[in-house]
Each structure stands twice: as C-alpha cells, then as structure tokens.
C-alpha positions in Angstrom: 26.9 -17.1 10.4 26.6 -17.6 7.2 28.6 -16.0 4.8 26.7 -14.0 1.8 28.0 -13.0 -1.7 27.8 -8.9 -1.3 26.8 -8.8 -4.9 23.9 -11.3 -4.6 20.8 -11.4 -2.3 20.7 -15.2 -1.8 22.7 -17.1 0.5 25.8 -19.2 -1.8 26.8 -22.5 -0.3 28.7 -22.9 3.0 29.6 -25.4 5.0 26.7 -26.4 7.9 23.9 -25.2 5.6 21.5 -27.9 4.2 22.8 -28.0 0.8 26.2 -28.6 1.4 25.4 -31.5 3.6 26.4 -33.8 1.0 29.8 -32.1 1.2 30.4 -32.5 4.8 29.6 -35.8 4.6 32.8 -36.6 2.1 35.9 -38.9 3.7 39.0 -37.1 4.3 40.6 -37.9 1.2 38.2 -35.3 -0.8 37.6 -32.6 2.7 39.0 -29.7 1.0 36.1 -29.7 -1.4 33.9 -28.4 1.8 36.4 -25.6 1.8 34.9 -22.1 1.5 36.8 -19.1 -0.6 36.5 -15.7 0.5 33.5 -14.7 -0.8 31.6 -17.4 0.9 30.9 -20.3 -1.7 33.1 -23.2 -2.5 36.4 -22.9 -4.9 36.0 -24.8 -7.9 39.6 -25.1 -8.5 40.4 -26.1 -5.1 37.6 -28.7 -5.3 38.8 -30.2 -8.7 42.0 -30.3 -7.4 40.9 -33.0 -4.7 39.9 -35.4 -7.1 35.9 -34.7 -6.9 34.7 -32.9 -10.6 31.5 -34.5 -10.8 30.8 -33.8 -6.6 31.3 -30.0 -7.3 29.2 -29.9 -10.2 26.3 -30.8 -8.2 27.2 -28.4 -5.5 27.4 -25.6 -8.6 23.6 -26.5 -9.6 22.9 -26.5 -5.7 24.5 -23.3 -5.1 22.5 -19.7 -5.3 18.7 -19.7 -4.8 18.0 -22.9 -2.7 14.8 -25.2 -3.7 11.4 -25.1 -1.3 8.5 -23.3 -0.4 6.6 -25.4 -2.7 3.4 -25.3 -0.3 3.6 -21.6 0.1 3.9 -20.6 -3.3 0.6 -22.7 -4.3 -1.0 -20.6 -1.3 0.6 -17.3 -2.8 -1.0 -17.9 -5.5 -4.6 -18.9 -4.4 -4.4 -15.3 -2.4 -3.5 -13.8 -5.2 -6.3 -15.3 -7.2 -8.6 -14.2 -4.9 -7.4 -11.0 -4.5 -7.6 -10.3 -7.9 -10.7 -12.1 -9.0 -12.8 -11.6 -5.8 -15.1 -14.3 -6.3 -17.4 -14.1 -3.3 -18.4 -10.8 -5.6 -19.6 -13.2 -8.1 -20.6 -16.4 -6.5 -23.2 -15.4 -3.3 -22.4 -18.4 -1.4 -19.1 -17.6 -1.0 -20.0 -13.8 0.6 -19.2 -14.9 3.9 -16.6 -17.1 3.8 -13.3 -15.1 4.1 -11.2 -16.8 1.2 -8.3 -13.8 1.1 -7.9 -14.8 5.1 -8.2 -18.1 4.8 -5.6 -18.2 1.7 -3.5 -16.1 4.1 -3.3 -18.1 7.1 -2.8 -21.0 4.8 0.6 -19.4 3.2 2.0 -18.1 6.0 1.4 -21.2 8.1 3.2 -22.9 5.4 5.9 -20.0 4.7 7.1 -19.3 8.7 8.7 -22.8 9.1 10.0 -23.7 5.4 12.0 -20.4 5.7 13.3 -21.3 8.4 14.2 -24.4 7.6 15.9 -23.1 4.3 17.6 -20.1 5.8 17.8 -19.8 9.3 15.7 -16.3 8.9 12.2 -15.3 8.4 13.2 -13.3 4.6 15.9 -12.6 2.9 17.7 -9.0 3.6 17.5 -7.3 0.0 17.4 -3.4 0.0 13.7 -3.2 -0.7 13.1 -5.8 1.9 15.5 -3.8 4.4 13.2 -0.2 3.1 9.9 -1.6 3.3 10.2 -2.6 7.0 11.7 1.1 7.7 8.5 2.4 6.4 6.4 -0.3 8.2 7.9 1.2 11.1 7.5 5.0 10.3 3.8 4.0 9.8 3.4 2.7 13.1 5.3 5.5 14.4 2.7 7.6 12.7 0.1 6.2 14.9 -0.2 7.6 18.7 0.1 10.8 16.7 -2.5 11.0 14.7 -5.3 12.7 13.8 -7.5 10.0 14.6 -5.8 7.1 16.0 -7.9 4.4 15.1 -8.2 5.2 11.4 -5.0 5.0 11.7 -4.4 1.7 12.8 -7.3 0.4 10.2 -5.1 2.2 7.5 -2.4 0.1 8.8 -3.5 -3.2 9.4 -5.8 -3.0 6.1 -4.5 -2.6 3.4 -0.9 -1.6 4.0 0.7 -4.4 6.5 -1.0 -7.0 4.2 0.7 -6.0 1.3 4.1 -5.8 3.5 3.4 -9.3 4.4 2.7 -10.3 0.9 5.7 -8.5 -0.3 8.1 -10.3 1.8 6.5 -13.9 1.0 6.7 -13.1 -2.7 10.9 -12.6 -2.2 10.8 -15.3 -0.6 9.0 -18.1 -2.4 8.9 -16.7 -5.8 12.5 -18.9 -6.4 12.4 -19.8 -10.3 11.7 -18.5 -13.7 8.4 -20.9 -13.5 7.0 -19.4 -10.6 7.9 -15.9 -11.5 6.2 -16.6 -14.7 3.0 -17.9 -12.8 2.6 -14.9 -10.9 2.7 -12.8 -14.5 0.6 -15.0 -16.0 -2.1 -14.3 -12.9 -1.5 -11.4 -13.5 -2.5 -11.6 -17.3 -5.2 -13.8 -16.6 -7.0 -10.5 -14.6 -6.2 -8.4 -17.4 -7.6 -9.8 -20.2 -10.6 -10.2 -18.1 -11.2 -6.2 -17.2 -9.6 -6.0 -20.5 -12.9 -7.6 -22.3 -15.3 -6.8 -20.1 -14.4 -2.6 -19.8 -14.4 -2.7 -23.5 -17.7 -4.3 -23.6 -19.2 -2.0 -21.1 -17.5 1.0 -23.5 -19.6 -0.4 -26.5 -22.8 -1.5 -24.9 -22.6 2.6 -23.4 -22.8 1.1 -19.9 -20.1 4.3 -18.3 -21.1 4.0 -15.4 -18.3 7.0 -13.8 -19.5 10.3 -14.6 -21.2 8.6 -17.5 -18.4 8.8 -19.9 -15.8 6.2 -18.2 -15.8 2.7 -17.4 -14.7 1.1 -14.3 -13.7 -2.5 -13.4 -15.7 -5.2 -13.6 -14.9 -6.9 -10.4 -16.7 -5.0 -8.0 -15.3 -4.0 -4.8 -11.5 -5.0 -5.7 -8.4 -3.3 -6.4 -9.5 -2.7 -9.8 -13.1 -1.0 -9.2 -11.8 2.5 -9.8 -11.3 3.9 -13.2 -7.9 5.2 -12.2 -7.1 2.2 -10.2 -8.2 -0.1 -13.4 -5.7 2.4 -15.6 -2.3 2.4 -13.4 -2.7 -0.9 -13.5 -3.1 -1.3 -17.2 -0.3 1.4 -17.3 2.0 -1.4 -15.1 1.3 -4.5 -17.0 1.7 -2.5 -20.3 5.2 -2.6 -20.8 5.8 -6.4 -19.3 3.2 -8.0 -22.0 5.3 -6.2 -24.3 8.9 -6.9 -23.7 7.5 -10.6 -22.8 6.5 -10.6 -26.2 9.6 -10.1 -27.6 11.4 -12.4 -25.3 8.6 -15.1 -26.8 10.7 -17.8 -27.9 7.8 -18.9 -31.0 5.0 -16.7 -32.9 1.8 -17.8 -31.1 3.4 -16.8 -27.5 4.5 -13.3 -29.1 0.9 -12.8 -30.4 -0.8 -13.9 -26.8 1.7 -11.3 -25.4 1.1 -8.1 -27.9 -2.5 -9.1 -27.8 -2.3 -8.2 -24.1 -0.4 -5.2 -24.6 -2.7 -3.8 -27.4 -6.0 -4.3 -25.1 -4.4 -2.7 -22.1 -3.8 0.7 -24.0 -7.1 0.7 -25.6 -8.9 -0.3 -21.8 -6.6 2.6 -20.5 -8.3 4.8 -22.9 -11.8 4.1 -22.3 -11.0 4.5 -18.5 -9.9 7.8 -19.2 -7.5 8.2 -16.7 -5.1 11.0 -17.4 -2.9 9.9 -14.3 -2.7 6.5 -16.4 -2.0 7.9 -19.9 0.9 9.7 -18.5 2.4 6.3 -16.8 1.9 4.9 -19.9 3.9 7.4 -21.8 6.5 7.6 -19.8 7.0 3.6 -19.8 6.7 3.8 -23.6 9.3 6.9 -24.0 11.8 4.9 -21.5 11.5 1.5 -23.3 11.7 3.3 -26.4 15.4 4.3 -25.3 16.4 1.3 -23.8 15.3 -0.8 -27.3 17.1 1.7 -29.1 20.3 0.5 -28.5 19.5 -3.1 -29.9 16.6 -1.8 -32.8 16.7 1.9 -33.1 15.6 2.0 -36.7 12.1 -0.6 -35.8 12.2 1.4 -32.7 11.0 4.6 -34.7 9.0 2.9 -37.1 7.1 1.6 -34.6 6.8 4.8 -32.5 5.1 6.7 -35.8 2.7 3.4 -36.5 2.1 3.7 -33.1 1.0 7.0 -32.6 -0.9 7.2 -35.8 -3.1 4.2 -34.7 -4.1 5.8 -31.3 -4.6 9.2 -33.2 -7.3 8.1 -34.9 -8.3 5.5 -32.8 -8.9 7.4 -29.9 -12.3 9.1 -28.9 -12.4 13.5 -29.5 -13.6 13.2 -25.9 -10.7 11.8 -25.1 -8.0 14.2 -25.9 -10.3 17.2 -24.1 -10.0 15.3 -21.3 -5.9 15.1 -21.8 -6.1 19.0 -22.5 -7.8 19.6 -19.5 -4.2 18.7 -17.7 -3.0 22.1 -19.1 -6.7 24.1 -18.8 -8.8 22.7 -16.1 -11.4 24.5 -17.2 -12.3 21.7 -20.1 -13.0 19.4 -17.0 -16.7 19.2 -17.5 -16.7 18.0 -13.3 -13.7 20.3 -12.2 -11.9 17.1 -11.1 -8.9 18.4 -12.1 -8.9 21.9 -10.1 -10.3 20.1 -6.7 -7.3 17.8 -7.2 -4.5 20.4 -7.7 -6.0 22.0 -4.3 -5.6 18.6 -2.6 -2.0 18.1 -3.9 -1.2 21.9 -2.7 -3.0 21.0 0.9 -1.3 17.7 1.0 2.2 19.6 0.6 1.5 22.3 3.2 0.7 19.5 5.6 3.3 17.7 4.9 5.9 21.0 5.2 4.1 22.0 9.1 4.3 17.8 9.6 7.8 16.5 8.8 8.6 14.3 11.4 5.5 11.7 11.8 3.0 13.6 9.6 -0.8 13.2 11.1 -0.9 9.5 10.9 -0.9 7.1 7.8 -4.6 7.0 6.1 -5.8 10.8 7.8 -5.0 13.2 5.6 -8.8 12.9 4.4 -9.8 14.3 8.1 -7.8 17.5 7.7 -8.7 18.2 4.1 -11.2 20.9 3.1 -13.5 18.3 1.3 -12.8 15.2 2.9 -10.8 13.7 0.0 -7.6 12.1 -0.1 -4.3 13.7 -1.7 -4.2 11.9 -4.8 -0.5 11.8 -5.0 0.9 9.0 -3.3 4.3 10.7 -2.9 2.7 13.4 -0.7 -0.1 11.0 0.7 3.1 9.3 2.3 4.9 12.6 3.2 1.8 14.1 5.2 0.6 11.1 6.7 4.1 9.4 7.5 7.0 12.2 7.6 9.6 12.9 5.3 11.1 10.6 6.4 9.1 8.2 5.2 9.2 9.9 1.9 12.2 9.2 1.5 12.3 5.5 2.3 9.1 5.3 -0.1 11.1 6.8 -3.1 14.4 4.4 -2.0 11.8 1.6 -2.1 10.9 2.3 -5.8 13.8 3.1 -7.5 16.0 0.7 -5.5 14.9 -2.3 -8.7 15.8 0.3 -11.1 19.5 0.0 -10.6 20.0 -3.5 -10.2 17.3 -4.5 -13.1 19.8 -1.8 -15.2 22.6 -4.0 -14.6 20.8 -7.2 -15.6 20.0 -5.7 -19.0 23.5 -4.1 -19.5 25.2 -7.6 -18.6 22.5 -9.3 -21.3 22.4 -6.8 -23.9 24.8 -8.3 -26.6 24.0 -11.9 -25.3 22.0 -13.9 -27.1 21.5 -17.1 -25.0 20.2 -14.4 -22.7 18.1 -11.9 -24.6 15.1 -12.7 -22.3 16.2 -11.4 -19.5 17.2 -8.5 -20.8 13.8 -7.8 -22.2 12.0 -9.0 -18.9 14.7 -6.4 -17.2 13.1 -3.8 -19.6 10.6 -4.5 -19.0 10.4 -4.5 -15.2 11.6 -1.2 -15.2 8.7 0.6 -17.6 6.6 -1.3 -15.2 8.1 0.0 -12.3 8.1 3.6 -14.5 4.4 3.2 -15.6 3.5 3.6 -11.9 5.9 6.1 -10.5 4.2 8.8 -13.1 0.9 7.0 -13.0 1.1 7.5 -8.9 1.7 11.0 -8.5 -2.1 11.6 -9.5 -3.7 9.2 -7.7 -3.6 7.4 -3.7 -2.4 4.2 -4.1 1.3 4.2 -1.8 -0.9 1.3 0.4 -2.2 -0.2 -1.9 -0.9 -3.7 -3.9 0.3 -2.6 -7.4 3.5 -1.4 -6.6 4.0 -4.2 -3.9 3.7 -6.9 -6.2 5.6 -4.7 -9.0 8.7 -4.6 -7.0 8.5 -7.8 -5.7 8.7 -9.7 -9.0 11.7 -7.1 -9.6 14.0 -8.5 -6.8 12.5 -11.8 -7.3 13.6 -11.5 -11.3 16.7 -10.1 -9.6 17.5 -13.1 -7.6 16.7 -15.8 -10.1 19.1 -14.2 -12.2 22.2 -13.8 -10.1 21.0 -17.6 -9.0 21.5 -18.7 -12.7 25.0 -16.2 -13.2 26.3 -17.5 -10.0 25.7 -21.7 -10.9 26.9 -20.4 -14.9 29.9 -18.9 -13.8 31.1 -22.4 -11.6 30.4 -24.6 -14.5 32.1 -22.3 -16.8 35.5 -22.5 -14.0 35.0 -25.8 -13.8 35.8 -27.0 -17.1 38.6 -24.3 -17.4 40.1 -26.1 -14.9 
C-alpha cells in the first residue's frame, strides 16, 4: 500500500509507483536512491550521498501530483461550458442533443482508467471528498423513507449526484495552476456574459421578475433565477478581486477588477437580499485578512467603496434591503413567506432528526408547497441532522487549509499569488455560506465547484512546496 504524507492530499513518490520507475531501474551502485524516508518520500540526503544529485533533482520535480488526465480535463471544460452557457437554448438545432450527457460520458470514460493508472484508486481522499461521499450515503438512505421516494430519487440523481461526481472529477483532474486558471477563466467568462446582459436588461427596463428585478439571460440554466444569479455573483466577486491583486501586469489587474465591479453592479439589479448579505460578509472577511498587509489601503478602499455604492444604488434597492428587518416594506410579501418556510423546515428537521423526510421532499409537506429557502434547514429537514453536520463540515473544511496557506505566504513576496488566491477562495466560500442561508441551493452546482477549486488549489500548492523543499535540501547537502 502506498504511503502518503499526512499533511498533504497527494501521493508522494514511492517505490513501485509509475513515477518511481526511473529509480527502480537504477543499478546496484545507486540503489540507495530508492530508499524511502519515514514520511514516504525519498530521502534527499541519502540519495546525494549515493552520488546521484541529478537523479534526485529529477525525482523532486516528479514528486507530488502525478501529471495526467489531459483528456479528462478538456472533457471537464466542455461539460462546464455546456452547463454554464447551455448552447442548446440558443441554437434550436441542438435542443434534441444531450450535450451535457455526452460531455459527461466522454469525461468519465477518460477519467476512470486514467485515475486508476495514475493513483490506483478512483479518487484522492482529502477530507472534503470523504465528507461528500458520506453526505451522498445519507441522501441515498433518505430515499426509502421519503414522503415521495420517486421525487427523492429524481433529486438525488439530478442535480445532487451529478454535482458530486463532477466535484470528484475536479479534485482529481485539475492538477496544475494552468488548469485551475482555465476553470476560473470559464467561470469569469459566463459571469461577464451574465453581467452585460443583466445590466442591459435593467437599462432597457426589461425587468422580468416581480416587475423590478432582472433574471439570468441564460434561460433554463443554473443562473436563470435572480437569487441564483445573485449567489453566483457574490462568490465570483471575491475571487476576481483577489486575482486582480495577484496579477503581475497592469492589464490583468484592470480586467479582473472590472469583472469584480460588474459583478457588484449586477448583484444590485438582481435585488437579491441573500446575495447582498453574502457579498457584505465576503467583503468584511477579505478586508480583515488584507488589513494584515495593507491596513491603510483597505480602510480607504472600504470608505470609498461604501460611498460609491450608496451613491450608485437605486433608492428601491435600499427599501428592498430594509425589508429584511421590516417585512411590511416587501410589496410582494416574500420576506414573510420565507420566514414561515424557515420556521417550518426547522420544525420538520426536529421531528425527523435521523434521515429526514427524503431528499427534495420538503416542498411536499410545506404549507405553501415551497422550498425551505435555506440550504442548511433544507439538508437537515430532508436528510437529517447527521447530514447537516456533514454538509457544514464540507463547507468549512477548505477554510482551515486555505488559512494555513495564507499564513505561510503572508510575508513571502514570491508566493503572493498563492496568498491572494487563498484569501479569494476563502472569501468566495464565506459569501456562499452566508448567501445560501436564504436560498435552497445545497444540491446545486455552486458549492461543489467552489470547494473543488479550493481542494485543487491546496493540492497544487502543497505539491509545489514539496518540490521546493526537496530542491532546497538538495542544494544544502
């Protein structure tokens, strides 16, 4: 059985693995090169004493994440592109073609044999993967005891299980900084399309939701609903802002910050109260983090940002926000209805604490036939309190590891990009956690992509740190 470093999620170079074949083929003179250290990695000092410094430096470069999954990665990109942009809605000729299913099958057919060949298992097993597999088990166990097992099976398969599978593919396939940036670029591309379309609709008075709100321009997709669009923007803003700080050239900074600015402007015209709370939480969280480096800049930026936001936001937006505290200000009464659903979902969770009433079944027992409008009570009422604990751990587990990266790179100028991305991903997760308190999106794609990005970023950083440590030790000896 391969040894792994308990501090990292990837497999280190070990005898018998594919990446150690060069070492295994060395002659008896250099056989000490193949001696693993207690942690499972090869001992640099032992190998240098054996007289093979060049060989060890090559081994150092091959340690950490094994390269592969090229076809799987491009399949993942295509699937995500179809998921985001839904070309079948734009081009009627594609309406009868199951593009997402085809892309998913191609990706899985390439992923499974590649993953088995690279690591000997179907997936790496960081804590987040373990949590989501246990949550999947809880969802499956809730099906036989559901109010409507048929509805439970449908929701379990679409979208929950599909989102989980994509999450596992992301964790294993996105193995380099370039691949991770590719995923970011695709997310920012759909963000730009949504922002330009929504802002143009607002300018033209094309307000299709309750007569004063815009909806997502990509019909039938994951951004169609105003609140879903808002939660996407609340999670993209922190990442775009921090990537702007991490960018090495001025044009890149301007581009990222423009995306962040458009995300805020579009979030306003969605009039989503939950998204605003998520955005506010993310901004305060990132300000607290960045103040350790640039306290003066952070304070001035916050003051200017608040003044511009107050001046630019329409007057009706402030009435919408005040309805959080005074439901009588909500002309459509949605605030009161949501409060009632929250209370009812909490009571259902208390009455069915073990397995809930079945995944996707809360609307069948709610007084108004509505969902809970809260991701946490959604999970608790439909899958039980144990599932709620797993879901919460799944959300918070990446934060601890990202904070560790943040601390390690805080004062290292050469690693500033890792620092800013770590802060940005934390901000996105915080934005989701607060926004999802007002929306039932626990089974949707948003969080599974976000946590997937966080896990991949951590594995990439740890692999790079491992390589640098080996090279540093080699030079010292």
